[in-house]
N, C-alpha and C positions, 0 to 999 in steps of 0.2 A: 474775775474777769476785769480788765483795765478798760477805762474810756480812752479811745485812741487820741481824743483832744487833749489829754493831760500830757502827753509826751510828744506831741507833734512838733517838730522843729520849725522855726520860722523859715518861711519859703526863701528869703533872701540869703539865709545862712547856708543853703545847700548849693553846693557847686554845680555848674552845667557840664563839667567834664566827664569822661568815663571814669567808672570806678565799681567798687564792690561794697555792698552794704550788708549789715547784720541787725537783725531784730532779736532783742534780748528780753526774757521774762523778768519778773520781780526779784528773782534770786541771782540774776546776772547771767544765766544760762543762755547760750545762742540757740534759738529756736528756728532760725530761717537765714540763709545765706542767698544773696541774689547779687546780680551784676547788671550794668545798665550803660548805654552810650552816654545817657545824660542823667546824672543822679538826681537832679532836680524834678525833672519830668516824671521819672519812675516813682520817686518817693512820694511826690505830691499826688499821684494817682491813688495811693493807699488811703489817703485822707480826705480827698476832695469830695467824693460821694461815696460813702460807706455803704448805702443800700444797693449800689451798683455792682459791688464786689461779688465773686463767687462765695458761696456759703464757706468753704473751707478756707478761703482767704480772709474772710470775716473773722473766722475763729482764731486764725493766726494772729491778726492784727489786735484783737481783743485780748489774747493771751499775752502779747508783748507789753512791756512796760517802758522799753527805751529802744532807740535806733541810732546806730553810728555807721560811719562809712570810712572808706579809705579810696583816695584818688589815685588812678594810675595813668600812665601816658598813652596806652594803646589798648584796643579791645582784646589783643592777644594776651597781654598782661592780665586784663581782667578775667579772661578764661582760667588762666593759671591760677590767679589768687583766689578766685571762687572755688576751685576744686581743691586747693590746699585748705582752706577754711572748712569746707565740707568734710573733708578727711579728718581734719583736727577735732572739730566740735560735734560732728555727727548730729546735726540739728533734726529735730522730730518732724519739721514740715518741709524737708528737703527729699528729693528722690534719691535712694541709695540701692544699688544693685548688689545683689548676693547671689552666689552661686546655688542653683538648686541641687547640686550635688558636687562631691569632691572629684574632679576629673584628672585621671592620671596621664601623665606625659612619658615620653621615652626620652631619658636623659643621658647625656655622655659627659662624664665628670673630667673635663679637660684640665681643671685645676689640680689634679693629681699626677704623680710621676708615671703612674701606669693607668690611664684613662679606663674608666669603667662604664659599660653599658647597663642601664637599669631602668626600672619603672619608678617614677617618683611622682608624689602628690604634694600638695601645699605649697608653701611660700617658695618662690624661685630663689636660687643661690647664686652668687656672684662666680663666674668662671665655669659654669656649667651650661653646655649646649642642650636646648631643649627642643622637642619635636612633637607636634600635636596641638591641643590635647585629643585624646581618643575617648570614645563613649565607653569603652570596656578595656580592662587591663589584658583580657586574653588576646585581644586584637593586637596589642603591642607584642605580647610574646610570640605570637605566631609569626609576626613580621621578623623579629630578632632572630627566631630559629632558622628562617630561611637564609638570613644574611650572613650568620656566623659561619657558613661554609666558605663564603667568600672573603669575609672580613672577621677573622677569628680574634675578636677583641675580648678582653677579660670581662667577665660578668659576675665574679664571685665578690663576696663581701671582704671587708678588710681583715677580718678574723680568719676566714678561710684562707685568704691569699698569704697571711702571716704563717698559719700552720703548715701548709703545704711547702713554704719556702723552707722552714724549719725541718721538715721531713725529707727535703730535697727529692720530692716526688709530685708530679703534677696530678691534678683532680681528674675525673672521669672525662670531664669535657676536653681536657688536654690530650687523653688517650685517643679520643674518637675524632679529634681534627677540628673541633669547634671552639678551641681556645688555643692561642699561640704559646701559652704557658711561660709567661714572662716571670712567674715564680720562681722557676727553676733555670732561668737564663737561656731558654731557647732563642729568645729574640732580646736585642737591646732595647733600652728605653726608647730611643730615636725610632727603631723600627716599629715598635708596638704604638708609638704616637702617629706614626704614618698611617698605620692600619685604622686607628680610631679617626683620623682626619678624613680618610677615604670613606669610612662608614658615615661620617657626617655629610660629606659632600654627596653621597648616593641619596641619602634621606632628604637633603635639601632639594632634590630634583634633578641633579647632574647624573643622570643615569646612563645616557647613551654612551660615553666614552668608556664606562667599564665594561658594558656588554660588548661593545665592539673590541676592546682589548682582550677579552676572554676569547671571543670567537676567533680572533686572529692567532692567539696562543694555541687554540685548539687545532686550528688548521696546520700550523707549523708542526705541532707534536704529531698529528696523523702523517704529515709528509715525512717526518723522521721516523715513523713507525714506532713512535711511543704510544702505542694504543691506550695504555692503562692511564697514563697522563691525560690523553685526548678525551678519554671518557669521564675522567674527574672534572676536567675543564667543562665538558658538556653539561654535566650535572650541576656545576656552578652557574652556568648560564640559565638553566631551567629554574634554579632556585631563586635567581635575581627576577626572573620573569614572573614567577608566582607571587613574589613579594609585590611586584608593580600591579599585578591583577588585582590585589586587594584594595588598591587605590584607584577609584573609577575615574576615567578620563572624561572631563566634562566641558572644557574649553580649550582653545589652541594651546600649543606647548609652552608658549612664552608667557601665558597669562598668570600674574600674581595679583590676587585681589582677596578682600575679605568681604564676605556676603552677610549683610545683617537685616533680620526681619523681626517684627513684633506681632504679638497677638495680646489683645488687651480688652478689658472691660472696665466698669466704673471704679473698681477697687484696686485691681492688680494688672501687671502687664508681665509677659514673659517675652524674653528675646533669645534668639538663636543666632550664633556666629559660625559660618562655615569658613575654614581657611583653605583657600585655593592657591596651590603653589605649582608652577609648571604645568598648569591645566588640569591638575588633579587635586581632589579633596584630600587634604593633608590631615584634617582634624575638625572637630566640631565641639561647640561649647554653648551652655545655656545658662541663663539667669533669671531670677523672678524678682520682681519689684513691687512694693506696695506704693500705690498713688496716693500719698498723703497731701497732695496739693493737686490743684487743677491744671493739668498739663496736656498738651496735645502730643501727637505723634512725633512731630518735629522737634518738641521739647525734650521728649524722651530720647531721641536720636541725639540731640546735643549732649545731654547729661552722659549717655552711655559712651559716646566718643571721648569726652573728657576723662571719664573714670578709667575706661579700659587702656586707652593708649598713652595716657599720662605716665603710667609706670611700665610700659611695654617698650622693648627695644626693637621689636620687629613689626613696624609699620609698613604695610605693603604700598606698592605704587598707586593702587587703585582701592577705594572703599566704595562698595555699592550699598545704598540704603534706601528704605521705603519712602522717605521724606527728607529734603534738605533742612538743616538745622537753620534757626532764624539768623544767626550770625555765620553765614556761610563763608565768607571771605576770611574772616578771623579764624575760623576753625580750620580752613584749608591751610592757611599760614602756620598755625599751630602744629598740625600734623607734618607738614613739610619740614619745619624746624625740628621736630622730634626724629623724623626719619633721616634728615640730613640730605633731602633731595625732593623733587616735586611729588606730589600726591594728589591724585584725582578723587574728588568727592562728588558722586552723582547718582541719580535715579535712573536705572536702565529702562529704556522704553520699548525696546523690541529685541527679538533674536534669543541666542542660547542664554545670555546673562539674565534676561528678564524672565525666562523660564527657570533658571536655576534659582533666582530670587524668590519666585512662587513656591518651589520646593522647600526652601528655608522657611518661608512663612507657614506652610503646612506643618512642618516640624514645630515651629513656635506655638501654633493651635494646639497640637498634640501635647506639648510640654505643659501648657497652661491647663489644660483639661486633666492631665495626670496629676498635677500639682493640686488642683482642687479636690480631686478624687482621693488623694492621700489625706488631705485634711479632714474631709468629711468621714472617712472609715476609721479614723483613730478615736478609740473610745475617750481618752482623756480629753482630746479636743471637743468631742461632742459634749462631754459632761460641762466643760467649761462654757461652751456656747449656751447650753440650756440655763446655767447659772447666771450667766451675764444677761440674758433675756429676762429671767425672773427677777433680777436686781433692778434692771432698767425699767421694767413694767410695774414694779412693786407688787409682783403676784404672791400669793400665799404659798404655792407649791411650784416646783419646776414644771414647764410645760411639756410633759412627757408625750402627750399627744396634740398635736397642732394640725388643724384643718385650714387650708388656704383656698379662696375663692377668687376667680377672675372671669371677666366677660370678654367675649371676642365677637366682632362683627365686621361687616365691610359696608360703610355707609348706611347702617341701619337695616341691612338685609341679613338673614340667616343668623339671628342673633342667638348665641350659645353661651353657656357658662361651664366651668370646671370646678371641680372640688379634688384637690389632692391631700393626702394624709401622710404625715411624718410622725413616727413613734420612736422615741428615744434618739431623735435627731437623724433617722434614717427613713427613706421613702418606703411606704407601705402600698405598693402599686395594686395589690389585690383588692383595696378598698377605695381607689380612685372612682370618682363618679362624674358623670357629664350630664348637663341640663339643657333642653332646648327651652327658651324663653317663650312664654305663652301669653302673658297678660300685658305685655309692653309692646308697643308698635314703634319703630325707628329706633335711633340711637339714643338710649337713655340709661347709662351705666348705673346711676343711682337707683331708679326704680328696678332695673334688672337685678341689682344685688339684694334688694329688699324682697323681691320675689323669691330668689333662690334660697336665701336664708329662712324665709317663711315656709317655704315648701319642705325643705329639709328637717326643720325642727318641728313641724306640724306631724311630721311622721314619727319623730322621737317621741312626742306627747302621746300619739296614738299607740304606738308600741308600748310605751311604758304603762299606759292604762291597760291595755290589753293584758300584759303580763304581770300587772300588779307591782311594777318596778318603776323606779325613776332614775336608774343609773345605767340603763342600756338603751342603745339607739338602733333604728334600722327599720327598713321595710323589705321583707325577703324578695319582693318583685320589683324593688326600686333600683333604677339606675344601670350604669354600665361600668364594669371594672376594667382596669387595664392591668393585665397580668398573664400568668400561665394559663389561665382558663379562657382566654379570648375576650371578645368585646361585650359578652353577655353575663360575665362574672368568672370568679375564679374556679379552677377545676375542682373536681371531688377530691383528688389527692391533696390539693392545696388547702381545701377547706377542713380536711382531716387534720393536717399538719398544724395549721394555724388556729384550729378550732378546739385544740385540747383543753384550752383555758377558757373557751367562750360558751355561754349558755346556748343550748339547743332550742330550735323553733319546735314546739309541740306538734305542729301539723306536718312539717317536712322532715323532721328529725335531723335537720342539718343545722351547723352553726349559724345563728343569726348575724347578719352583717352589721357592721358598726357596733361592735360589742361594748365599746366604752365612749362615754361623751368627750368631746375635746376638752383639754385645759385651756386652749387658746384658739381663737378664731381669727385668721388674718384675711383682710381683703386687700386687693390690688387697687390703691387709690388713696385719695387724701381725706380730709375732714368729711365732705359730703357722703362718701362711700361708707366711711366708718360710722357716721351718724344713722345711715339708712340700715346698716346691719344691727346696731344696737336698737334701734327703734323696732326692728322686727323681733328680736328677743324679748324686749319689754311688752310688745302687744301680745305675744304668747305666754308671758309669765315665766320665762325660762330665765334662770338666774344662776350664778355660780360658774359662768362661762366668760372669760376675759375676751375682749374684742380689741383689735388694733388695725391700723392700715399702714402700707408703706407707699409713700409717693415715690415714683420712679425717677423724677427728674433730679431730686436733691437727696434721694435715700433717706428721708426723714420717716419716723415712727409716730403715727398720730393716734391718740387715745380719745374716746368719746367725751365730748364736752370739754376738752382741753383747748386753750388758745394757742398754746405753744407745743411745738413737737417735741418728742424724745430724741435726742442725738446719740446714737451708738458710735463709738469710735470707729473710724473708717476701716481699720485694720483688726478690729476684734473679731472674735469667733462668733460671738453672737449676731453681729451684722452679717458674717458669711452664711450663717444659718437661714437668716430671715430672707436674705437675697435668694439662696438657693431654693427655698420653699416658694417664694414668689416666682422665681423663673420657671420652676417646674409647673406651677399652676398655669402660667401663660403658655408654656409649650403644650401642655395637655389640651387647653381651651382652643388654641389656634389650629392645632391638629384636627380637632372635632369639627371645627368651623370650615376648614378646607374640605373636609369630607362631604359635609352637607352642601357647601356651594358647589362641589363637583357633581354631586347627585342632581342638585336642581338645575344644572346646566344640561343635564341629559333627559330631563323629564319630558314626556309627549303626552299628546292626548290620547294615544293609544294605550297608555298605562292604565286608563281607567275603563276600558272596554272589558267587560266580565268575560272570563273564559279564555282570554287572549294571553298566551305566554310569551316568554321572550323569544322563542324560536320563530313562532308564527308572526310576532311583530317584525322580526328582522326579514322574514321572507316577503312580508307585504311591502316593506319600503324598498327591498331589492327589486321587486317585480315593477312597481310604479315609480320609483325614483324620488318621490317626495310625498309629504303629507298632503300637499294641496291636490296633486293629481289623484291621489287615493280618494280624498273627498268627492271629486268630480265623478269618480267611477260609479257604475251601477252594480247591483248585487251579483248579476251574472258576470260582470268582468272581474269582480273581486273573487268569485268562485273559481276563476280560472287558475288561481295560485294554488300550487300543490299543497294538500293538507287542509284545505278550507272548503267545506261543503256550502251548499246553497243557503241552508238555514244560519249557518254562522256568518256568511256573507251579508245577509239581511241584517243580522244583529250588529254587525260592524258599522254598515252604512248608517243604520238608525242611531247608533251611539255617537258617531261623528257628527251627525246633524242635530244632536240635543234630544232625541226622542228616548222615552224610557224603554230599556230592553229587559226581559226577563233573563235571569241567570240561567245557564245551560247551554248546551251545543248539540250538535247533530252526531256525536260520537265519532267525528273524524280526526281528533286530536285536541290538543290544548295544553295549558300549562297552569301555573300558579295564577290566581287573580292578580291584575295589574296592581301595582302599589305595594306589593308584598314580596317583591323580588330582592330580598335582603336589605331593604331600607330600613334604617333605624328610625322608627316613628317617634321617638322621643317619650315613650311611655315611662313614666316614673322618672324622667330625667329632664 
């Protein structure tokens, strides 16, 4: 790591004009490219107050060993040069979008003597007309199959075309009327090219004139009593209409725009782009980007617009985005120059366009979720993640079992905690547990973590002593699992399946929960929470279990007693796994907290009346209208409620006024004692 002061340029030597700058490392490699309205102001901001920079920017500045710049005349030139350098040098600290998959296009090879319609992926070629992209290749083939009735353009490969020409015999498509058979001279090159151009016009959205022309010809054929030809033309019209039905109408007919939306977290962002032409969604495409620098949504929009449209010839009249880029005027000018006409760049505020952009955003969220799921489910990826965590934390073994703890509360009320378990990099939901904090009043995450770790490992020691083992964990009656067995534990079937390799409890005959001790305990928090967890283990005499914490704001990994955090690379598989474990613990904790908070909001004094079940509580409140009126009522008035006798009424009145009431009733009905109506009491959790 270099000291930024060693290569800081003199302030007076930096021009104040617009330009683009490059940070280079000690080997001369470009690690970051940026642009600025004023190079002096921007570059001075990297060196003036190093501590005020974002941690990722600090890392970039300390990795660099040199900075240089190029002056340009306008902000538009700065945008263009920035993109050119990013494309040329691929700097590690810049945002670079990549396709989350290879999207197929419908291509028409107008650069050939006999244009061909085909599905094409990869880089675009000069002289080829593209439509799409589409989410699936079969969607293209279905559309083409309908259109070939009306526009019988060649679809065969060059080899097939040459062979049929030598045989002087058309292929099957030529015989069934879905190819004009230029290979055997049924049409001239000019006639075939006209068919291909009509096909392109229809795909470009100029559909009305073709349908009207076919309908006119159909009526003329019917009037001339050419019924077979009229029937064929009718089928052609229906084929075109079916092709149009596959493209949903979302906006007015003349609307041409691109819809762009993002879904992002601390490490990655997914973007979805919907192509709307002639009011119809003509294609869809998605990208995923690693956020290796501190960027806002507006910054992501700017990088995306530069990278996508700088190489595209199809810039629409309007581009709708979730946030305007920082250099809005320069970006608009750049897009207009690329299109050769005015381009509107804006954020929709109301109406159909806003609704459609929300749909695009939902697609982006789903794409990001699927991307993370694919990464988590891959065995090689999980193995690499565990190895990276082992190396970063200097563990003796890979953390095959990880337990993560998180505390959740609302202003110190209904304080709960969660424990989630990951084995081999995958969630083990049947062994999740949740805790109700008992010994801590108010909002104190440090003491809450200490209590949870202490309670959890006290049971470990007790179970180990009971069984004469020191490598098995668990209390059969402890906690609540999330899994197929519901909130009180895993189902018997699940216990059998997962318990095949687990020791059995001698009293219950069922697999003991927490069959293995964790290799790594993670807490959601920084040094104070980590110190509390380690102190708890030390007080209990438990060793051999690594402890760390992840601080959410900066995504740093803290170890007990260390002054500096462990920094995992932002786009490493190890960081993704630690984040996923932490996020799952947070989700499980906040879900339990919301359940308890909802339960506490519905607690009533009637819950503590012995022998009064939910049905009779509801009947009492319905009869009197409120608890205050019920308290003012006499036993005789309470006994007027159906299902409640005089003796029960006397007990209810006495209980509401604080008098001791013996349990039991008059045999007129009842329910489960109040307080046991399915409420999770926190026993063992």
